[in-house]
N, C-alpha and C positions, 0 to 999 in steps of 0.2 A: 504493500500500500504506500510505500515511500515514493512511488512514481508521482503521486499527486503533489508532492512538494515542488516538482520541477516543471510543471506544465501550467499554462494559463487556462482559464475557464473556457469550456467548449460551448458555443452558441448554436443556434439553428443555422447550419451551414449549407443545407441542401440547395437552396436557391442560389447562393454564391457559387457553389461548385458547378451547378448547371450553367451559370453565366460564364464562368471561366472556361469551361469545356467547349461552350459554343464559340467563344472567341478563338480558342485553339483550333477548332475544327474548320473555322472560316478560311484559314489559310492566308489571312491578311496581316498576320503578325510579322513584324520585322525581325530579322535574325538577332539584332541587338536587344530586343524585348522578349524573345521567346524563352530564354533561360529563366527570367524573372517570373513569367507566367507559369511555367512548369513548376518552379519552386513554390509558388503560391498554392498551386493545386496539391502539391505534396503536403504542404502544411495543413490544408483544409481536410485532407484525408487521414491525417495522423491518428486521430482518435476514433475514426469510423471504419477504415479499411487499411490495415497496415501494409498489405501487399501492394495495393494501388498507390499508396503514399511512396513506397520505395521505388516503384516503377517510374512514377513521374519525377522523383528526385534523381534517379540515375539518368534519365533523359535530360534533366536540367544540367547535370554535371557534364555530360557529353557536349551539350550546346554551349555551355560556359567555356569549356576548354577550347572549342573551335573558334569562339569569338574573343578569347583572351580575357573573359570577365572573372577575375579571381574572386571578387566579392560574392558573385552569384554561385560560384563553385563551392566556396566555403559554406554559404547558406544552405546549399543543397545537401552537403555532407551532414550538417546539423539536423536537417529535416529527416534524413535516414536514421541518424542516431536517436532521435526522439521516438522512433517506432520500436526501439529495442529497450526502452526503459524497464520493462518488466520481463520480457522474454529472453534476452541475451545481453547481459551487461558487458561481456567481452567484445561483442560487436559494437555496442554503445561506445565503449572506450576507443575502439579502432577508428570509427568514423568521426567521433568528436575530436580525436587527436589529429586527424587529417585536416579538419577545419581549423584547429588551433595552429598547426604548423603553417598553414596558408596565411592566417590572419595576424599572428603575433607581431607586435611592434610596428604594425602598419596603421597609420592614423586614419586612413580611409576605410579600414575594416575593423574598427573598434567594437562595433555592435556584434559582428560575427565572432570576434575574439571573446567577448564577454559571454555570448551564448554558448560557445564551446567550453568555456570555463565552468559554466553551470552544469553541463553534462558530465564533465570530468570530475567536478566536485561530488556529484551524485554517485558516480562510479566508485570513487575511492571511499565514499561513505559506506557503500554497500559491501565493499571488500575489507572494511575495517582499517583502512589506512587513513587515520583521522587527521594526521598532520598535513598530508597531501590534499585531502578533501578541504581542509581549512584554508590552505594556500590558494586553491583554485576558486573557492567561494569568495574569499576576500578580494582576489583580483577582479572577479566579476562584479563585486559590490563597488569597487573603486571606479571601474569603467562605466557602470550604469549611472553612478552619481555624476560622473563627468558628462555623460550624455543626457542627464536629467530625465532618464527613462524610469519613472517611478513604478510602473506596472511590473516590469521585469525585475526591478530592484526588490519588489515584494516577494517574487519567486526565490530570489537569492536568500532573503531573510528566512523563508520557509526552510530552505536547505540548511542554513546555519542553525535554525531552531532544532531540526532533526539531529544535526551533528552534536550540539551541546547536550541535547536530551540523551543521546547515546553514551556520551562520556560522563553523564551524571553531573554536569556543570549547571547546578540549579540557577545560579545567578544569571548567567548568560542565556539560559533557556527562557526564563521569565522576561528578560530584557527584549529578546527578539519576539517572543509571543505578544508582548505589549505593543511593539512597533508594528507588527502585522495587523493586529486588530485596530489600532489607531489609524493606520493607513486605509483600511477598508471602510471604517466609519467616516473618515474624512472625505473619501471619494463619494460617499453616499451611494455606494454600489453594493446592493444586497448580495449579489453573487460573490463578490470578493469577500464580503463580511462572512458569508457562509463558509467559504474556503478557509478563511482565517480560523473560524471556530472549529472547523474540522481538524485542521493541523494542530491546533492547541489541544483539542480533545485527545489526539494521539499521544501528545506529550503528557497531558494531565493524567490520563487513565492507562498509562503504559503497563503497569502491573496490577491494575484494579479491574477485576472481572465481575464485580458485584452489581447490586441493584442500582447504585448511584450512577455507575457508568452506563448501564442500560437506559435509565431515565434520560440521561444527557443525550445519548445517541438517538433515542426515539424523538426527542424534541428537534434535534438536527434533521432527522429524517422527514418529519412533517414540514419543517421549514424548506427543505430541499424540494419536496413535492410541490409546495405552493409556488416556488420559484422555477419549477420545471428544470431543475439542474441535474446534470449527469452525476453529481456527487451522491444523489439518492441511491444509486446502485452500490457504491462503495460503502455508504453508511448501512445499507441493507445487509451487506456481508458482516459488518460488525454486530449489527442487531441479531442476526441469525446465530452467530457464534456465542454471543452473550446469553441468548435464550437457551442454547444447548448446554452451556456451562452451568446455568441456573436450573438445569433439569426440567426445562419447559420446551421439549422438542416440537410439540404440535404448533406452538406459536412461532417457532423458527421457520417452518415450511414456507409460508407466504413470502418471507424475505429471501429465502433460497431461490424460490421460483423467479423472483424479480431479478436477482443477480444472474441466474442462468439465462433468462431471456435477454439480458443485456449482453452476455457473452455471445449468444447465438447471432446477434445483430452486429456485433463489433469484432467478431473473429478473435484474433490473437491478443487482445488487450489484457485479458485476465488469465491467470493460471487456473484453468478449469479443474485441475486435480484437487485444489482446495475446496471447491464447491461440492465435488463428488464426495469428498471425505466427510463434509458436514451432512450430506444426505444420508450416507451410510450410518453415521452415528445417530442421527435423528430417527431414522426408520428402525434402527436396532433398538433404541430406547422405547419406541412405540410398538415393538414386537411385530413390525411389518417386515418380516425377514425376506420375502420375495423381492420387495422394492429395494431393500438394503443390498441384497445379492446382485440385483441388476446394476446398481451403481458400482459395486465392487468389481464386477466384470469390466465395466467401462473404464474404471481407473487403472486396471491392469494393462489396458491397451496403450496407456500413456507412458512414454519412457521417463523414468525418475532418475535424476542425477544428484540433486541436492540432498545432503544428509538430513537436513531438518524436515524435508518433505517425506523421506523414507521413515524417519522416526514417527511422524504423525500417522503414517499409514500402518505401522506396527500397532500403535495404540488403537486405531479405529478397527483394525482386523480383530484385535483382542476383544473389543466390545461386541463386535458382530458374532464371533465364535461363541462368546459367553452367552449371548442372547439366544443363539441357536442350540445351546446345550452341549456344545463340543468343548467341554471344559479342559480336556487335556491339551488340545491345540491352542485354546485360549491362553492357558498357562505358559506354553512354550513361546507363543507370540509375545506375551507380556514380558517374559524373561528377555527375549530379543530386544523388546522396546527399552527395557531398563538398561540392558548392556550397552546399546547404542546411545541411550540418553546419557549414561555416565561418561562414555567415550567423548561425546560431543561437548558435554559440560566441561570436562577436563581440558579438551582442546581449546574451547572458547575462552576458558578462564586463563589458560596460558597465553593465548593470542592477545586477549584483552590486556593482560598485565604488560606484555611486551609492547603493545601499541601505546598504552598509557605512559609507560616509561619512556618510550621514544618521543611521545608528545612533549613531556617535560624536558627531556634532554635537548630536543630541537628548539624549544622556546629559549632555553638557556644559551644554545649556540647562536640564536638570532641576536641576543644581546651582546654576546662576544663578537659576533661578526660586525656589529655596528662600531664597536671600538676599533676592531682591526681595519675597518673601512676608513676611519678617520686617520689612522696611522699610515695606511697605504696612500692616502691622498698626499700626505707630506712626502712620502718616498717617491711618489710619481712625479712631483715637481722636479726633484733631483734627477730622476731617470730621464725626463724630457730633455733636460739640459745636456746630459751625457749622450742621449740618443741623437740629439741634433748634431753634436760633434761627430758621432759615428756615421751619421747619414752623409755628412760632407765628405768624410774620408772614403766612404763606400762609393759615393758618386764619382769621386776622382778615380778610384780604382776601376769602376765600370767604364769610364772614359778611356783609360789606358787599355783595358781589355778590348773595348770596341775598336780602337785604332789598330791594335795588334791583330785582331781577327780580320779587319778589313785588308790589312797588308797580306795576311796569310791567304785570304780568299783570292786576292789579285794574283798572288804567286801560283795558287792552285789553278786558276783560270789560264794563266800563261802556260803552265805545264800541260794542261789539257789541250790547249791550242797547238803546242809543239807536237803532242802525241797524234793529234788529228792530221797535222801537216805531214808528219812522217808516214802516217797511214795512207794518205792520198798519193804521196810520191811513190810509195810502194805499189799502189794500185796502178798508177800510170806506168811505172817502170816495168812491172811484171805482167799484170793482167791485160794491159793494152798492147805492150810491145810484143809479147810472146805470140799472140794470134796473128798480128800483122807480119812478123818475121816468117811465120809458117806459111802465110799466104804468099809472101814474096818468093820463097823457095819453091812453092808449088807452081807459081806462074813461070819462073825461070825454067823449071824442068819441062813444063808444057811447051814453052817456046822452043826449047832445044829438042823437042820430040823425043824426050827420054821416057815417056810414059805410054803404055798401051791404053786402049780405050777402056778396058775393065778397071784397071788401076786408077785411071784418071777419073772415072765416074765415082769410084768408092772414095777417093781422096777429096773430090769436090763436094761430095755429100757431107763428109766429116767437117771440111773447112767451112761449109755453109752454116753448120750448127755453131761453130766457133765464132763466125762473123755475127750471127744472131746474138750470142752471148755478149760479144764485144760491143755491139750496137746498143744492147740494153744497158750495159755498164756505162757506156758513154752518155747515153740519155739520162741515166740517174746522176752521173757526175754533173752534167749541165744543169739539171733541175736543182740539185743540192747547192751548187755554186750560186745559181740565181737567187735561191731562197736566202742564202747567207749574205749576199750583197744587197739585195733589195728588201729583204724581210719577207716573211710569209703572210701576205695579205690576200685572203681568199676573196673570190668574186662569186658569192653564192647565188644560185638561181633554182627555180623549180624544174625538175626534169624526171622522166620515167627511167628507172634504172635498167629495165630490160631493153628498152629501145636504145639507150645510150651505149650498151655494151655489145650491140648486135655486130658491128664491124670488128670490134676488138676480139670477139669470140671466134670469128672466121680465121684470123691470123693465128690465134692460139690453138685452134683445132689443127691447123697445118703443122705447127711445131709439135703438138702432142702426137700427131700421126707418125712423125719420124721415129718415135720411140714405141709405136704401137700402144700408146696410152689412150684409154677411153676418157674423154672429157665430157662430163655430164653437167649440163646447165639447167638447174631447177630454180633459178631466180625468177620470182613472179613480177608482174607489172605492178609497180608501186612508185608514187611520186614522192621525191625527197627534195630537201633544200640544202644544196652544197655546191662547191666549186666543181664544175664538170671535169676540167683537166686534172685536178688533184685526185678526184674519184677514179678516173681512168688509170692514172699512174699507180694508185694503191692496188686496184684490182689486177692490173697487168703484172705488177711485181709479185703479188702473192700467188697468182696462178703460175707464172713462170717458175717461181721457186718450187711450187708443188710438182710441176712437170720435171724440173731438174733433179729432184731428189726421189723420184718415183722410178722404179725399174720397169723394163719393158713388159707390156701387157698388164700394167697396173691401171688404177683408176684415180681420176681427180674429179671431185664433185663440188659444184657451187650451189649453195642454198641460201634462202633468205627467210626471215621470220620477224614478226612485229613484237616489240617489247618496250613498254613505257614510252610511247610517243617517239620511238626510235626504230629504224630498220636495221636489223643485225644480219650481216652477210658473212657466210662462212665458206672457207676454201679447205676442203678435206682431201688428203692424199693417202695412198696406201704404201708410202715410201719407207725410207730408212729411219725416219725419226731423228731425234737429236740427243746427244749425251748431255748430262746435267751441266757440265762446265760451259757448253755453248748456249744452253737455255738461259743461264744466269747473266750472260753479257749480250743478249741478242739485240737489244735496242740501243746499245751504247757504242757509238762509232769508235771511241778511243780504246774499247776493250773487245771489239768483235774478233772472233777467231774464224779463220777460213776453213770451209768444209767443201770437199769436192762432190759433184753430183754423181749419179749412177753411171754416167758415161765420161767421168773425169772432167765434167764441166767445172769452171772456176766459180768460186763464191767469195764475196767480200763482206757481205752484211750491210753494205751501203743502202741497198734497196729497202731493207726493213727499217732502217733508221729514217729514211725518207717517208716511208709509209706511216710510221708512228707520228712524225711531225705533221704530216698532211691531215691525218685523221683528227689529231688534237685541235688544230686551228679551225677545223670544220665543226667543232662541238661534239665529237664522238670519242670513242675509246677503242683500243686495240689490245687483244690478248690472244693466247694460244694454249693448246693442250698438245703435248708430244710425249710419245713413249718410244724409246729406241727399238728399232726393228719392227715397229707396229704402225708407224706413220705419224703425221701431225695434222692438226686442224687449227687454222688461224681464223679469228673472228674480228670484225670491226663494225662499229655502229655509226650511223649518220642520222641526222634529224629528219623527221617526216615533215615538219613545218617549222617556221622560224619562231620557236618558242623560247629561245634565249639568245643573248648576244654572243656572236662568235668571238672567241678570244684571239687577240693578235699574237 
C-alpha cells in the first residue's frame, strides 16, 4: 500500500484519454509534439491499464530519441517506472535510474530529475535502504521547492512520512503528517485532504488492528465514496483485513468484493494474492470450505516470490486445514509458518539494526564531510595556483612535442616520396624496358628472316600479350602521374553501369580468350553517380588483374548488388590467390610486392593503388577477400545518387 505515497490522485480520465487518442490517430501531430502526446497518454493510463501505459511510454521514448528530446525521454522513463510501483520494484528502480541519469544536473530537466528522485526514494524505502531513500526524497523536496510545485512536493512529504514512520522517528513522522494535512486543507481540495488522512492513518495505526483503527478507516471509506475517489478501494482492503482480525469475517466480504472488482478493472495495480488470502481466511472462519478451497486453488496459480507473502499463505492454509478438520496438516503448516516467521523476524531484525546503524553513521559522516569540504576549499586554492604553473609548463612541453612531431612527419613524408620514386624508376627501368627490348629483338629476327612462320606466329602471340600488359602499365602510370600533378578531382555524372562497360567488356573478352578464360558479366542495368573515366579505369584494372592471375580454362565473374544506397560491384576469379604478406601491403605503393601472373605476366601493384584512390574520391570503398590457391574477389562501391559530397 506504500504505492499510494508516491502517486497523485486519479480523476475521471476516460474523456481525456479519448481526446488524446483521437489527436494521435488524426495523424496531424508534428514529430516535435508526438513524444509529449504519447507520454501524456502513458501517464493517463498509469492507474487504469499498466500494459497500455508502458506501450505508449516506450513509443514516446523511441520518438524522443529520434527527435533528440531528452526531457521527453526522461519523462517517458518515469511514466514506465510509475507502472511498477507495486508489481516490480527492481524494474521501478531501473527505469527511474535511466530518467535520473538523463536529467541530473540539467537545469532544463529539473522536474524530471525530481520525479525520478521520488521513484528512487520509494524504491530504497521498500528495500530498507533508509539513508539512500532519505537522500533521494530530500533532493526531490529541494527541486520541487525551487520549482514551486506544491502538489508534487506533497507527494514527497508522503514519502518522507512513510520513511520516518518506518524508522520509528516519531518527531519527524508527526512533522510531515502535519505538513501534509495543512497543505490539503489549505488547497481546499477534499481529494488531497482524503489522501493526507489516508497516509496519516497508515502511520497512526501501523501496529493497531483494533476497533479504533476500524472506526477510523470506515469513516475514511465513507468519505472516499462521497468523493468518488479510487482510495475507496485501498481503504476497503484495510477494512476487510481489520474485520477479519476482529473475527467478523461476514462483514469483511463486501469490502473484499469491492477490492476484487477494482483489481479486475485495473489489471496489475494490486497484488491479487493478498485479496485471495483474505477470502480464504474469511470463508474458512464462516465454514464455507468450498469457497475457501476455490480461492486456495486460484492463489496456487500465482507465482510467490516474496517471503512475507509465503508466510501469510502458510498461516491462511493452516486456518483452512483446521476448519476442514485436517488437523495434522494444519499443525504441520502452522509449524512451517512459525519456522518461516522466526527466520524472517531474525533476518528483518538484523537488517533493521544494520540499516539503522548505517543511518546514524552516515549522518555523522555528513557532518564530517562538511568540515572536510571547508578544509578542501582552502587546499584547492593552493592547488589552483600550482596547477596553473603546471599547465604553463605542460603547454610549453606540448608545443615542443608538436614541432618535433611535425618535423618527424615531414621526414617520414620525404622518405615515403623517395620510396615511391625508387619504385617508379624500377617500374620504368624493368617493366617497360624489358617488353620493349623483347619486341625489338623479335622485329630484328623477323626482318632478317630468321624465323619460320610457326615460330613467328607463336612469338607474336606471346609478345602481343606483353604489349597489352605494357600498355596497361603505361596507362596506369599516366593516370597516376596526372592525379599526382593535378589532384584527383572527379567529374561525377549519372550513367548506366552496364551500358558504360559494354565496349570495355569486348576488349576484355578478347584478352580472356587468349588464356581460354571464361569471362562472365552479371552486372545489371543500374544508374550510378560517379566519374565515368575513373569507373572504367577501376573496373578494367580489377578485371585485368583477375585474368592475369587466373590459369587457363578458369573463370572470372563480374557481379553487382545494391547495399545502403550504394552499388557494390565484385570481380571474382578462380586464380592463384595471394599470400598474406602481399595482402597486407596491397594498396600501398611504397610497400607493394611484385607477383607474376599465371603466364609470367608482370605485376607492380600500381593499378590497385590507382583503383583505391579513384574509388575513394568517388565516395565509395574498396576491399577484397583472397585465399591462396583458391582465388580472390575484389569489391568496390559507388553511389547510386548524389547523397553526399564527394571528397577531394
